[in-house]
C-alpha positions as CSV (number, residue, x, y, z in Angstrom):
1,M,-39.6,62.8,30.3
2,S,-38.1,64.5,27.3
3,K,-39.6,63.9,23.9
4,E,-37.6,61.8,21.5
5,I,-37.2,63.2,18.0
6,V,-37.8,60.3,15.6
7,S,-36.7,60.2,12.0
8,R,-39.3,60.9,9.4
9,G,-39.9,59.4,6.0
10,P,-38.3,60.8,2.9
11,A,-39.4,64.4,2.1
12,S,-41.3,65.0,-1.1
13,K,-39.0,65.4,-4.0
14,R,-38.3,69.0,-5.2
15,Q,-38.3,69.3,-8.9
16,Y,-37.6,72.1,-11.4
17,I,-38.8,73.4,-14.7
18,T,-37.1,76.0,-16.9
19,H,-39.2,78.8,-18.5
20,K,-38.5,80.3,-21.9
21,N,-36.9,83.3,-20.3
22,G,-34.3,81.0,-18.7
23,L,-35.5,81.2,-15.1
24,K,-36.1,78.0,-13.1
25,T,-39.1,77.3,-11.0
26,A,-39.0,74.9,-8.1
27,Y,-42.0,72.9,-7.2
28,I,-43.1,69.9,-5.1
29,Q,-45.7,67.4,-6.4
30,D,-47.7,65.0,-4.1
31,N,-50.3,62.7,-5.4
32,F,-51.7,59.9,-3.2
33,T,-54.9,59.4,-5.1
34,D,-56.1,56.0,-6.4
35,P,-54.0,55.3,-9.5
36,W,-56.9,54.1,-11.6
37,K,-58.9,57.3,-11.1
38,K,-58.4,60.7,-12.6
39,A,-57.4,63.3,-10.1
40,E,-57.9,67.1,-10.3
41,T,-54.9,69.3,-9.5
42,I,-54.6,71.9,-6.7
43,L,-51.8,74.5,-7.3
44,I,-50.7,76.1,-4.0
45,Q,-48.8,79.4,-4.0
46,H,-47.5,80.7,-0.8
47,G,-47.4,84.4,0.3
48,F,-44.5,86.8,0.4
49,C,-41.2,85.5,1.9
50,R,-42.6,81.9,2.4
51,N,-42.1,79.0,0.1
52,A,-43.5,75.5,-0.7
53,D,-42.1,74.0,2.5
54,H,-44.3,76.1,4.6
55,F,-47.3,74.2,3.3
56,Y,-45.9,70.7,4.2
57,H,-48.8,70.0,6.5
58,W,-51.4,70.6,3.8
59,V,-50.3,67.5,1.9
60,P,-51.9,64.8,4.1
61,A,-55.2,66.7,4.0
62,L,-55.3,67.3,0.3
63,A,-53.2,64.8,-1.6
64,R,-55.4,61.7,-1.0
65,K,-58.0,63.3,-3.2
66,Y,-56.0,65.7,-5.4
67,N,-52.8,66.0,-7.2
68,V,-51.1,68.7,-5.1
69,I,-48.4,71.0,-6.5
70,R,-46.6,73.5,-4.2
71,R,-44.7,76.0,-6.3
72,D,-42.0,78.4,-5.1
73,L,-42.7,81.9,-6.4
74,R,-40.0,83.7,-8.4
75,G,-37.3,84.9,-5.9
76,H,-38.6,82.6,-3.2
77,G,-37.3,79.3,-1.8
78,Y,-35.5,77.4,-4.5
79,S,-36.8,79.3,-7.5
80,D,-34.6,81.6,-9.5
81,Y,-34.7,85.4,-9.4
82,P,-33.1,87.7,-12.0
83,A,-30.1,89.8,-11.2
84,P,-30.8,93.6,-11.5
85,G,-30.5,94.7,-15.1
86,S,-30.8,91.2,-16.6
87,G,-33.0,92.4,-19.4
88,Y,-36.6,92.5,-20.6
89,D,-37.2,88.7,-20.4
90,Y,-36.6,88.9,-16.7
91,E,-38.9,91.8,-15.9
92,Y,-41.1,91.8,-12.9
93,S,-44.3,92.6,-14.8
94,L,-47.7,91.0,-14.1
95,P,-48.0,89.5,-17.6
96,T,-44.5,87.9,-17.1
97,I,-45.2,86.5,-13.7
98,L,-48.6,85.2,-14.7
99,A,-47.0,83.6,-17.8
100,E,-44.6,81.7,-15.6
101,I,-47.5,80.2,-13.7
102,K,-49.2,79.3,-16.9
103,D,-46.0,77.8,-18.3
104,T,-45.7,75.7,-15.1
105,L,-49.1,74.2,-15.6
106,D,-48.4,73.7,-19.4
107,Q,-45.1,72.0,-18.8
108,L,-46.7,69.6,-16.3
109,G,-49.5,68.8,-18.7
110,I,-52.2,70.3,-16.5
111,A,-55.0,71.9,-18.5
112,K,-57.1,73.1,-15.5
113,A,-56.3,73.5,-11.8
114,H,-57.9,74.6,-8.5
115,L,-55.8,77.6,-7.4
116,L,-55.0,78.2,-3.7
117,G,-53.3,81.5,-3.1
118,E,-52.1,82.5,0.4
119,S,-51.7,86.2,1.2
120,T,-50.3,88.1,-1.7
121,S,-50.5,85.0,-4.0
122,G,-54.3,85.4,-3.7
123,M,-53.9,88.7,-5.5
124,L,-51.8,87.1,-8.1
125,F,-54.3,84.2,-8.6
126,E,-57.2,86.7,-8.9
127,A,-55.4,88.2,-11.9
128,F,-54.6,84.8,-13.2
129,A,-58.2,83.6,-13.0
130,A,-59.3,86.7,-15.0
131,K,-56.6,86.3,-17.7
132,Y,-56.6,82.5,-18.0
133,P,-60.2,81.5,-17.2
134,D,-60.0,78.3,-19.1
135,S,-57.2,77.1,-16.9
136,V,-59.0,77.6,-13.6
137,L,-61.4,75.1,-11.9
138,S,-61.8,77.2,-8.8
139,L,-60.0,79.9,-6.7
140,T,-59.3,80.0,-3.0
141,V,-57.7,83.1,-1.5
142,C,-56.4,82.9,2.1
143,S,-55.6,86.1,4.1
144,S,-55.4,87.9,0.8
145,P,-55.7,91.6,0.3
146,T,-56.6,92.9,-3.2
147,Y,-53.8,95.4,-3.1
148,L,-51.2,96.7,-0.6
149,P,-51.9,100.2,0.6
150,A,-49.0,102.5,1.5
151,P,-49.4,102.0,5.3
152,G,-49.1,98.2,4.8
153,Q,-46.0,98.6,2.8
154,Q,-44.6,101.0,5.4
155,F,-45.3,98.4,8.1
156,L,-43.3,95.8,6.0
157,A,-40.4,98.3,5.7
158,F,-39.6,98.0,9.5
159,G,-38.1,101.5,9.7
160,E,-36.1,101.3,6.5
161,S,-36.7,103.6,3.5
162,S,-38.9,101.0,1.7
163,W,-40.1,97.4,1.9
164,P,-37.7,96.3,-0.8
165,E,-34.8,98.1,0.8
166,A,-35.6,96.4,4.1
167,C,-35.3,93.0,2.4
168,R,-32.0,94.0,0.9
169,K,-30.5,95.6,4.1
170,L,-31.8,93.0,6.6
171,G,-31.6,90.0,4.3
172,A,-34.2,87.2,4.2
173,R,-33.4,86.0,7.8
174,G,-33.3,89.5,9.3
175,W,-36.5,90.6,7.6
176,A,-38.2,87.4,8.7
177,E,-37.1,87.9,12.3
178,R,-38.7,91.4,12.2
179,L,-41.9,90.1,10.8
180,A,-42.1,87.2,13.2
181,G,-41.8,89.7,16.1
182,A,-44.6,91.9,14.8
183,Q,-48.1,91.7,16.1
184,G,-50.8,90.1,13.9
185,T,-48.4,88.2,11.6
186,V,-46.9,84.8,12.4
187,A,-48.6,84.8,15.8
188,S,-47.4,81.4,17.1
189,T,-46.8,80.5,20.8
190,D,-44.5,77.6,19.7
191,S,-41.0,79.0,19.7
192,D,-39.7,75.9,17.9
193,Y,-42.1,76.6,15.1
194,V,-41.1,80.2,14.8
195,R,-37.4,79.3,14.6
196,W,-38.2,76.7,11.9
197,W,-40.4,79.3,10.1
198,I,-37.5,81.9,10.1
199,D,-35.0,79.2,9.0
200,T,-37.2,78.3,6.1
201,V,-37.7,81.9,5.0
202,A,-34.0,82.3,5.1
203,I,-33.6,79.9,2.3
204,S,-34.5,82.8,0.0
205,H,-32.1,85.6,-0.9
206,G,-32.8,89.1,0.3
207,E,-32.4,90.4,-3.3
208,G,-34.9,87.8,-4.6
209,L,-37.4,89.0,-2.0
210,A,-36.6,92.7,-2.7
211,G,-37.4,92.3,-6.4
212,Y,-40.7,90.6,-5.7
213,A,-41.6,93.2,-3.1
214,E,-41.1,95.9,-5.7
215,F,-43.5,94.0,-8.0
216,L,-46.1,93.5,-5.3
217,G,-45.9,97.2,-4.3
218,S,-47.8,98.1,-7.5
219,L,-49.9,95.0,-7.9
220,D,-53.7,95.7,-7.7
221,A,-56.1,92.8,-8.3
222,R,-59.2,95.0,-8.1
223,P,-59.5,95.7,-11.9
224,F,-59.5,91.9,-12.5
225,L,-62.3,90.9,-10.1
226,S,-65.2,91.5,-12.4
227,D,-63.7,89.1,-14.9
228,I,-63.4,86.1,-12.5
229,R,-65.9,83.4,-13.5
230,A,-64.6,80.5,-11.4
231,P,-66.1,79.6,-8.0
232,V,-64.2,81.5,-5.2
233,L,-63.6,80.7,-1.6
234,I,-62.4,83.5,0.6
235,L,-60.7,82.5,3.9
236,A,-60.6,85.6,6.0
237,P,-58.4,85.9,9.2
238,S,-60.2,87.5,12.2
239,N,-57.0,89.3,13.4
240,S,-54.5,90.1,10.7
241,A,-52.1,93.0,10.4
242,M,-52.6,93.1,6.6
243,V,-56.2,92.4,5.9
244,N,-59.5,92.9,7.9
245,V,-62.8,91.0,7.8
246,Q,-64.7,94.0,6.5
247,D,-62.5,94.1,3.4
248,M,-63.1,90.4,2.8
249,E,-66.8,90.9,3.2
250,E,-66.7,93.6,0.5
251,L,-64.6,91.3,-1.7
252,A,-67.1,88.5,-1.3
253,A,-70.0,90.9,-2.1
254,S,-68.2,91.9,-5.4
255,L,-67.9,88.3,-6.6
256,P,-71.1,86.6,-7.4
257,T,-69.5,83.2,-7.2
258,A,-67.8,83.7,-3.9
259,R,-68.3,82.3,-0.4
260,L,-66.7,83.7,2.7
261,V,-65.4,81.8,5.7
262,V,-64.0,83.8,8.6
263,V,-61.3,81.9,10.4
264,D,-60.6,82.8,14.1
265,A,-56.9,83.2,14.7
266,L,-54.4,85.5,16.4
267,G,-52.5,86.6,13.2
268,H,-52.3,86.7,9.5
269,E,-51.0,83.2,8.8
270,I,-54.1,81.2,9.3
271,Y,-52.9,78.6,6.8
272,S,-50.6,77.5,9.6
273,E,-52.1,78.8,12.9
274,A,-55.6,77.5,11.9
275,A,-54.6,74.9,9.4
276,E,-57.2,72.3,10.2
277,A,-60.1,74.9,10.0
278,C,-58.7,76.2,6.6
279,Q,-58.3,72.7,5.2
280,K,-61.8,71.7,6.2
281,A,-63.2,74.7,4.5
282,V,-61.2,74.1,1.4
283,L,-62.2,70.4,1.1
284,E,-65.9,71.2,1.8
285,F,-65.7,73.9,-0.9
286,L,-64.1,71.6,-3.4
287,D,-66.6,68.8,-2.6
288,S,-69.5,71.2,-3.3
289,L,-68.2,71.7,-6.8
290,Q,-68.3,68.0,-7.8
């Protein structure tokens, strides 16, 4: 008997804020906490090429106890990206990118948040936690390297002259198709999911991804690690093309406030492939902070 596809309830409403530099950030907010209680906020940032929609299945697990905000990175999903040569205010510098995250929290009236960064957003949040310690309740990094070495960037170039050029030449959809076909990345046996994953990545524009890839190519979170004071949870994938368990063990050893959880999975995207294990670890970590 074939499965019937039933209609679902209304999707969470996507909203926008405009930063001082004129760029718009898209975000989705879900809060199913008791209205008479104060709720802490979890800010989720996806990794490269993904967007807020990829974390749809984290909402039921987290939003009953927390105010959950899923934010599209600059150049990803429904957030703006600057056209080349737009000027200083649109530069892809770390202070500018971090300031956009801080401005998101400020405009939403959130003084402090638990940060959850997946893949390269873990790098970004490590820098944020060091620069804006008073805004951070805790930090969770999931499948997150501290920098992207040349071999990793070459892997993401898929035979083109560079990773950014691959995004420009292949476009978001073409680049996503190449990534989904690589070992140790998406790693799902559900072909319907992989098609949905690619379609969702394809919402972004290749130029938006290219600009962000150029930024990530020089991003190094290691100088910021010694200034992180917030409690840290490290979710380490057992089989990732981009990060290995030994590196995550070394990261945990360098952070006095860190705890490490190794998540058994086939690929890099444990936030999806091993979602329940990741969510359980996050909730237990946050509960321990109460």
